[in-house]
N, C-alpha and C positions, 0 to 999 in steps of 0.2 A: 180385825178379829184378833185381839191380843191373846197370846198364849197358844195359838194354833199354827205356829210356823212349822211347815212340814219338815224343814231341816232339823228341827228339834224333836218333833214327835214321830217322824217316820222311822220304822224299823226296817232293816234291810235283810238280805239273805245272809249277811254275816252273822245273824242270830243263829245259834246252834240249832240244827234241825232236830225235830223230835218225831217220833212215830205218831201217826194220827190216833193211836189207841192209848198213848201214855196219859197219865193223870195230868190235870192242869186244864187249860182252856185254849180255844182257838177262836180267832176273829177271822171271818172269811167274807169274800165279796163274790156275788154271783151276778150274771147278766145274761142277756140273750145275744147281744152283739156290742162292739165297742161304743157305738153311739146310742145304745139303748139304756134302759133303766138299770141302775145299780142297786143291789140289795146287800146291806151289811148285816151280818148275823154273828152270833157267838154260840159256842157249843163246847161241851166237854169231850165229845166223840165226833170228830169231823167226818169220818167215813160213814157212820150211821146217819148223821144229819144230812149229808149230801144224798145218800140213798133215799131218805124220806122225801126230800125235795123232788127228786127225780120220779119217785113213785106217786107224787101228788098228795102225799100225806104230811108235807112240811107246812110252812106258813102259807096262809091265804094269799099274801102279797106275791110270793114266788109263783104260786099257781096262776094267779090273775094275770101276771105279766109274762108268763111262760119263761121264767129265768132258769135255765138248765146248765149254764156254763160256769164252772168254778174258775175264776180268773185270779184270785188272790187268797192266800192263807197265811196266817201269822200265828205261830205258837206262843203260848204263855205258860209259865210255870204254875200259875194260880188262876183259877176261874175268875176270881175277883178282879185281878188286873186285866184279864181279857174283857170283862164287862166294862171296866173303866175305859179301855182302849176303844171298844165298840162305840161307847157313848161319845168319845172324843171324835172319832172318825165321822160319825153321823152329823156332826156340827161343821165339818170341813166343807168348803166350796167344792163343787164337782171337779173343777180343774185340778185341785190338789189330790183328790181321789184317783183321777185318771193318771196323774204323774206317779202316784204310789204304785198302782197296778203296773204301769209301763216299766217302772224301774225293776220290778221283779219278773215281769212276764211281758216282754216287749211285743210279742205277737198276739197277746191276749188268747193264748191257747187254753183249752180246757184242761185243768190240772187234776181233775177227779181221778183219772186213770193212775196217777202217781200215788194216790192215797187209798184207793179202794182195792 
């Protein structure tokens, strides 16, 4: 899978943190448990989007698989770059996604309380 090396494409916590309400975009990953289904999404307002998912008014996929735990969030200065990153991550093998989450959130804790 040329061009998808996580060492090249992965962003880390060294990225300057932004408030969830700042302009730009967010790529995020939700799950129900570490071995469960992973959902990758993009939004311009992370706090609002997570609240929608939890209220059952977010994506049908998240409702169907009962994905309530925010385990990864990555800020972007521009929504377009966030969309590009989301597209890239969706093409990654699951093992790379797990490594990305574990690098930022080793215990796979729910990060929603930090942004809401």
